[in-house]
C-alpha positions as CSV (number, residue, x, y, z in Angstrom):
1,M,-48.3,-18.5,-52.5
2,A,-48.0,-19.8,-48.9
3,I,-46.9,-23.3,-48.1
4,S,-49.7,-25.2,-45.2
5,L,-48.3,-26.3,-42.3
6,A,-49.7,-30.0,-43.3
7,E,-48.6,-29.9,-46.5
8,R,-45.1,-29.0,-44.7
9,I,-45.4,-32.0,-42.6
10,E,-46.0,-34.2,-45.5
11,Q,-43.2,-32.7,-47.4
12,L,-41.0,-33.6,-43.9
13,H,-42.0,-37.0,-44.3
14,A,-41.5,-37.8,-47.7
15,E,-37.8,-36.3,-47.1
16,Q,-37.8,-38.3,-44.1
17,R,-38.4,-41.1,-46.2
18,L,-35.3,-40.8,-48.6
19,L,-33.4,-40.2,-46.4
20,V,-34.3,-43.7,-45.0
21,K,-33.6,-45.0,-48.5
22,A,-30.7,-43.3,-49.3
23,D,-29.2,-44.9,-45.9
24,A,-30.1,-47.9,-46.9
25,D,-28.6,-47.8,-50.4
26,I,-25.4,-46.7,-48.8
27,D,-25.8,-49.7,-46.9
28,E,-26.0,-51.5,-49.6
29,G,-23.4,-49.7,-51.5
30,W,-21.1,-50.3,-49.1
31,L,-21.6,-54.0,-49.2
32,R,-20.9,-53.7,-53.4
33,I,-17.5,-52.6,-52.9
34,R,-16.1,-55.5,-50.1
35,N,-17.5,-58.1,-52.3
36,Q,-16.4,-56.5,-55.5
37,E,-13.2,-55.8,-53.6
38,D,-13.1,-59.6,-52.6
39,L,-13.7,-60.7,-56.3
40,V,-10.8,-58.6,-57.3
41,Q,-8.9,-60.1,-54.1
42,E,-9.6,-63.8,-56.1
43,L,-9.2,-62.8,-59.6
44,R,-5.6,-61.4,-58.7
45,A,-4.9,-65.2,-56.5
46,G,-5.7,-66.8,-60.0
47,G,-3.4,-65.4,-61.8
48,H,-6.3,-63.6,-63.7
49,D,-6.1,-59.8,-65.2
50,A,-8.0,-57.9,-62.0
51,R,-7.9,-54.1,-64.3
52,Q,-11.9,-54.3,-64.9
53,A,-12.4,-55.4,-61.3
54,E,-10.2,-53.1,-60.2
55,R,-12.2,-50.4,-62.0
56,L,-15.2,-51.8,-61.0
57,V,-14.2,-51.2,-57.7
58,E,-13.6,-47.9,-58.4
59,L,-16.5,-46.3,-60.3
60,L,-19.1,-48.0,-57.3
61,K,-17.0,-46.2,-54.5
62,Q,-17.1,-42.7,-57.7
63,T,-21.0,-44.0,-57.3
64,L,-21.5,-44.3,-53.4
65,V,-19.3,-40.6,-52.6
66,E,-22.1,-39.1,-55.1
67,W,-24.7,-41.4,-52.8
68,E,-23.4,-40.0,-49.6
69,R,-23.4,-36.1,-50.9
70,H,-26.9,-36.8,-51.6
71,R,-27.4,-37.8,-48.3
72,T,-26.3,-34.4,-47.0
73,L,-29.0,-32.4,-49.3
74,I,-31.4,-34.9,-47.6
75,V,-30.8,-34.1,-44.2
76,E,-30.4,-30.2,-45.2
77,R,-33.7,-30.4,-46.6
78,V,-35.5,-32.3,-43.6
79,N,-33.8,-30.6,-41.3
80,F,-34.6,-27.5,-43.2
81,L,-38.5,-28.6,-43.2
82,Q,-38.4,-29.6,-39.6
83,R,-37.2,-25.4,-38.1
84,E,-40.6,-25.0,-39.9
85,V,-42.5,-27.4,-38.9
86,D,-41.1,-25.8,-35.3
87,S,-42.1,-22.8,-36.1
88,A,-45.8,-22.9,-36.7
89,P,-47.8,-21.3,-34.2
90,P,-49.5,-24.3,-31.8
91,A,-52.5,-23.0,-33.5
92,A,-51.7,-24.1,-36.8
93,R,-50.1,-27.2,-35.5
């Protein structure tokens, strides 16, 4: 079953919205990491055990790597759909 151009365009717009959200989530993730790193520094400066806080920083970084991988997949999907839409005959647009 072939997908109509209108459906492709809607898919493209949906993926573009997901990309905007992914970018915002990644930016927020970096902010959380910086905040957590600041907290680790404060714990250390106060002579506290910072191991759990350091572990959280590493987990946040690992999560962010996965978010960036997911963003790459979204970009690939956007590019694919954009090519599909761009290659449609003018009469279909």
